[in-house]
N, C-alpha and C positions, 0 to 999 in steps of 0.2 A: 181896792176894787173887789166888789162882792161877786162871788161866783157860787153858783148852785149847779151841781153835777149829779144827774140822776143815773142810776144803773139798775139792772135786774129785770128789765123787760124781756119779752120773748114770746114764743108761741107755746100755748098750752091747750090741752083738751078741756072741754067743759067738765066742771067738777074738780078740776085741778087747783093748784095753788102756785102763787108767785110771791116773792118778797121784793119790793122796790126799796131802794135806798137813795138818799140824797145827801151828798157831802157838801157842806157849806164852808166858805172861807171869806175872809174880809169883812166880817160883821161880828157884832157882839151876840153870838148865837143864843146864849142862855136868856137874853132879853128880847129876842126876836120872835114874833109870831110866825108859826110855820104851818103850812097846809099843803094839801094835794088837790089838784084839779085834773080834769081830763077833757079831751076833745075828740069826738068821733067824727069820721068823715061826713061833711055836709051839715054838721051840727055845731052849735056854739059851745064854747068852753063851759064846763059845769063843775060845780063844787063836788068834792068827794069826801074829804076828811080834813080836820084841822084842830089845832090846839086853840082854845079860847083865851080871852084876856085874863080870866080868873085862873089862878094857879091850879093845875091838874085837870082843868076842864077840857073836854074833847067834844067835837061835833062830827056827825056823820050824815051824809045824804041818806034819805030813806031807802034808796035803791041798794045801798051797800051795808046798811046797818045789820049787825050780827054776822057779817061775812068778812069785813075788812077791819083791821086794827091799826091805828096810827101810834107810833112811839117815837121817842127822841132820846138821844144820848148827848147830854150837854158837855160831857168830857171829850167826846169824839166829834162833836159838831155834826151829828148826823140825825136825820129824821127818816124813819122807815114806814112803809105801808105794807103790812102783811095782808095778802088777799087770798081768801079761801073760797071754796065752792064757786069758782068762777063760771060765769055765763057768757055766751056769745055777745050779749049786749054790753059786756064790760070792755069789749074791744075798743081801744082808743089810744091816743098818745097821752101819757100821764106826765103832768108837770108838777114840779116842786115849786112852791112859792114862799117868799119870805117877806115879812113886814118889819122893816128895820126901825121904823119910828116907834118909840116906846110911848104908847098911849092906847086908850081903849079902842078896840076895833071889833067889827062884826066879822067873825071868822069865816062865815059862809060866802062873803062877797069878794069876788076877784079884784074889785077896784080898791080894796083895802091893802093889797099887797104891792110892794114896789120893786121886788126883784123876782125874776123867774128863771128857771132852768131851761135847758134846750129841749127837754122832753125825752121820754123813752116809750117805745111802742110796745103795747100789750095786745096780743091777738089771741082770742079764745075761739077754738074751733068746735063745731058741734058734732 
């Protein structure tokens, strides 16, 4: 049974930093595509950051480029999202996503992922 458990969310002032972590189990982590998405109130879920199909490739939404960094530790089965220079518009529930099927995928598309965590709330105050 695949499980993705996010942690690290919370309340932070604008300009601050947070580090989200996702612990994965029940899957071949090193071969799984991993990404982060977010959903703000009243809005659709949107792409934040992800590892691509090509080894070492990463993708970021334009809105977070230069501020967020995605990383993974295949020994610990974790994927992290370091968020800096946070803005109020970053407020959302952040979801960890996994693609367990080993084949080419488009990292920015939520439909490419087949497993999701429960989400962790990030609130950035102005």
